[in-house]
C-alpha positions in Angstrom: 0.0 0.0 0.0 1.6 3.3 -1.2 0.8 7.0 -1.4 0.0 8.2 -4.9 2.6 10.9 -5.8 0.3 13.8 -6.9 1.5 17.3 -7.5 -0.1 20.0 -5.3 -2.7 20.9 -8.0 -4.7 24.1 -7.6 -8.3 24.1 -9.0 -9.1 27.2 -10.9 -11.9 28.1 -13.3 -10.2 25.9 -15.9 -8.6 22.5 -15.7 -5.0 22.7 -17.0 -3.5 20.3 -19.6 -1.2 18.9 -16.9 -4.1 18.2 -14.6 -6.2 16.6 -17.4 -3.3 14.4 -18.4 -2.7 13.2 -14.8 -6.3 12.4 -14.4 -6.6 10.6 -17.7 -3.6 8.4 -16.8 -4.6 7.6 -13.2 -8.4 8.1 -13.0 -8.0 10.1 -9.8 -6.6 13.6 -8.9 -6.3 15.7 -5.8 -6.8 19.5 -5.7 -5.4 21.2 -2.6 -7.1 23.9 -0.4 -10.2 24.3 -2.6 -12.2 25.3 0.6 -10.8 27.8 3.1 -10.8 26.7 6.8 -13.7 29.0 7.6 -15.7 27.6 4.8 -15.0 24.0 6.0 -16.2 24.9 9.4 -19.3 26.6 8.0 -20.1 23.5 5.9 -19.8 21.3 9.0 -22.2 23.5 10.9 -24.6 23.4 7.9 -24.4 19.6 7.8 -25.1 19.4 11.6 -28.1 21.6 11.1 -29.5 19.4 8.3 -28.8 16.2 10.3 -30.6 17.5 13.4 -33.6 18.5 11.2 -33.9 15.1 9.6 -33.4 13.3 12.9 -36.1 15.4 14.6 -38.5 14.7 11.8 -37.7 11.0 11.8 -36.8 11.0 8.2 -35.6 7.7 6.8 -35.5 8.3 3.1 -35.0 11.2 0.7 -36.4 10.9 -2.8 -36.4 7.1 -2.4 -32.8 6.9 -1.1 -32.4 5.5 2.4 -30.4 7.4 5.0 -27.8 5.3 6.9 -27.9 5.7 10.7 -25.4 4.8 13.4 -23.9 6.1 16.7 -20.8 8.1 17.3 -18.2 7.4 20.0 -20.4 9.2 22.6 -23.4 7.1 21.8 -25.2 9.8 20.0 -27.4 8.9 17.0 -25.9 10.2 13.7 -26.7 10.0 10.1 -23.7 8.2 8.5 -24.8 8.7 4.9 -26.9 11.8 4.0 -28.1 12.4 0.4 -29.5 15.3 -1.6 -27.9 17.8 0.9 -28.3 20.8 -1.4 -32.1 20.4 -1.3 -32.0 21.5 2.3 -29.4 24.2 2.1 -29.1 27.3 -0.1 -25.4 27.3 0.8 -24.8 23.9 -0.8 -27.0 24.6 -3.7 -24.9 27.7 -4.4 -21.7 25.7 -4.0 -22.7 23.3 -6.7 -22.7 26.2 -9.1 -19.1 27.1 -8.2 -17.2 27.8 -11.4 -14.4 25.5 -10.2 -16.8 22.5 -10.0 -18.2 23.4 -13.4 -14.6 23.4 -14.7 -14.3 19.7 -13.9 -16.9 18.8 -16.6 -14.0 18.9 -19.1 -12.7 15.7 -17.5 -15.6 13.8 -19.1 -15.0 14.9 -22.6 -16.0 13.9 -25.3 -19.2 13.3 -23.2 -21.3 16.2 -22.0 -21.4 16.2 -18.3 -23.6 17.8 -15.6 -23.7 18.1 -11.9 -26.4 15.7 -10.7 -28.0 17.8 -8.0 -31.4 16.0 -8.1 -30.3 12.8 -9.9 -28.6 9.6 -8.5 -28.3 10.4 -4.8 -27.6 14.1 -5.3 -24.9 15.7 -3.0 -24.1 13.2 -0.4 -22.1 13.0 2.9 -20.3 9.9 4.1 -19.6 10.2 7.8 -17.2 7.6 9.2 -16.7 7.2 12.9 -15.1 4.0 14.2 -16.4 2.6 17.5 -16.4 -0.9 18.8 -20.0 -1.2 17.5 -19.4 0.6 14.1 -21.4 -0.6 11.1 -20.0 2.1 8.7 -16.3 2.7 9.3 -15.1 1.5 5.9 -16.3 0.6 2.5 -15.1 -2.4 0.5 -13.8 -2.4 -3.1 -16.2 -1.2 -5.7 -16.7 0.9 -8.8 -19.6 3.3 -9.2 -20.7 2.0 -12.5 -22.9 -1.1 -12.0 -25.8 0.9 -10.7 -26.4 1.9 -14.3 -26.7 -1.8 -15.2 -29.0 -2.4 -12.2 -31.3 0.3 -13.6 -31.2 -1.3 -17.0 -29.0 1.3 -18.6 -25.7 1.3 -20.4 -22.7 2.1 -18.2 -21.9 5.8 -18.7 -18.8 7.7 -17.6 -19.2 9.7 -14.4 -17.0 11.5 -11.8 -17.3 11.5 -8.1 -15.9 14.7 -6.6 -15.0 14.4 -2.9 -15.0 17.5 -0.6 -13.0 16.5 2.4 -13.9 18.2 5.8 -11.6 16.4 8.2 -7.8 15.7 8.2 -7.0 12.2 7.0 -3.4 11.4 6.6 -2.5 8.3 4.7 -2.0 6.4 7.9 -5.5 7.1 9.1 -7.2 5.2 6.3 -9.5 6.9 3.8 -9.6 6.7 0.0 -7.7 3.9 -1.7 -7.6 3.4 -5.5 -6.2 1.1 -8.2 -4.9 3.8 -10.6 -5.6 3.2 -14.3 -8.5 0.7 -13.7 -10.9 3.3 -15.1 -9.7 2.1 -18.5 -10.4 -1.6 -17.9 -12.9 -3.6 -19.8 -16.5 -4.3 -18.6 -15.8 -7.8 -17.4 -12.9 -6.7 -15.1 -15.1 -3.8 -14.0 -17.8 -6.2 -12.9 -15.8 -9.2 -11.7 -12.3 -8.2 -10.7 -13.2 -8.1 -7.0 -16.2 -8.9 -4.8 -18.2 -5.7 -4.6 -18.2 -4.2 -1.1 -17.5 -7.5 0.5 -13.8 -7.4 -0.2 -12.0 -5.0 2.2 -8.5 -6.5 1.7 -5.6 -4.3 0.8 -4.2 -4.7 -2.7 -0.5 -4.6 -3.4 -1.2 -2.2 -6.3 -3.4 0.2 -4.4 -2.5 3.8 -3.6 -3.8 6.2 -0.9 -3.4 9.9 -0.1 -2.6 12.5 2.5 -5.8 14.5 2.7 -6.4 17.9 4.5 -9.6 19.6 5.3 -10.7 21.6 2.2 -9.0 19.3 -0.3 -11.0 18.0 -3.2 -10.5 14.6 -4.9 -12.0 13.5 -8.2 -12.2 9.9 -9.2 -13.6 8.3 -12.3 -16.6 6.2 -11.5 -15.2 3.2 -13.3 -12.0 3.0 -11.2 -11.7 0.4 -8.4 -11.7 2.1 -5.0 -12.5 1.6 -1.4 -12.5 3.5 1.9 -9.8 2.1 4.3 -10.9 1.8 8.0 -9.1 4.1 10.4 -6.8 2.3 12.9 -8.1 4.7 15.6 -11.4 4.7 17.6 -13.5 7.7 18.4 -12.9 11.3 17.4 -9.5 10.5 15.8 -11.2 8.3 13.3 -13.8 10.8 12.1 -13.9 11.4 8.4 -16.6 13.5 6.7 -16.6 13.6 2.9 -19.2 15.3 0.7 -19.5 13.8 -2.8 -20.7 15.7 -5.8 -21.7 13.4 -8.7 -20.9 14.6 -12.2 -22.7 12.4 -14.7 -23.6 12.0 -18.4 -26.5 10.4 -20.2 -30.2 10.8 -20.0 -31.6 13.3 -17.5 -33.3 11.3 -14.7 -34.4 13.5 -11.8 -35.7 12.0 -8.5 -38.5 13.3 -6.3 -40.4 12.2 -3.1 -42.3 9.6 -5.2 -39.2 7.9 -6.5 -38.7 4.2 -5.7 -35.8 2.8 -3.8 -33.2 1.2 -6.1 -32.6 -2.4 -4.8 -28.8 -1.9 -4.8 -29.2 0.3 -1.8 -30.6 -2.6 0.1 -27.7 -4.8 -1.0 -25.0 -2.2 0.0 -26.5 -1.8 3.5 -25.9 -5.5 4.2 -22.2 -5.6 3.2 -20.7 -2.3 4.4 -19.2 -2.2 7.9 
C-alpha cells in the first residue's frame, strides 16, 4: 500500500492540460485547499443543522434513497450517509454552481457532463466514525458503474468529486484506489473483485494524505475503497461530501421515487 505521488494541484476556473493528463492516466486527482478553513467549518455547521432537522423529523429516506444511521463514540445517533444535501441548504445549492466545480466537466470529454443535484443520490455526505459497534467505518472495493446496469442502462462515464472536511493522513485510512483501472474492460469492472465484501488491501493500491478543504476527483469506473481508520473515536472521524458529475439521459428524482434495490444490498455488506 503506497501513497500516490500527486503534485499540489490548484483548482481554478479551468482544468490545465497537466491536470487533465494526470487524471486521464490515473483516473483520480487531488486538488489542494479548494475550501478555506472558515468555509470548511461553516459546511460542517450546515451539515449538523440538516442532520438535526432530519433526525427530529424521523426522516428515513429522501427521494427514495435510504439514510444510513449509526452512533458516534459518545453514543449519539448520527446519520452516517446523507443524500440530496443541497435540497436542504441554499449554501450547498450555491456551492454546486461554483465555477471551479463546473470546470471539472471537461474531464468527461467527449461526453457532455452535468452536476447531478437532483439525480442519482444528489450531493451526499459519508460520515465515518469508528467505534467498537461501528457498522459504517469503511467501504469495500467497488466501482460506481454497476448501478447503471441495475437500472437497465448502459454504463456511462461519471465523476465523483469528494469534498473533504476532516484531516485524513494516509496512515488514518481513507480513499484507496487502483490507478488506471478506469480504462479496464467491462468484465474486469464487474468481476475483478467482490463488490463491497472485499476489504482486503491490494498490493497495487494507492492512498493519499488529505487535508480539510482538499478536493478529490475519481472516475466512477475506477476500483476504489475506503480504508478503515486504525483509531477509535474522534481521531477516526472522516466526513466527505460527494458531488456526482454524470452523463446520459436526465433522470431526476423526487419524493415519489422508488428505492433502487442496490441500496438494500449495499447496506448489508458495508461495515
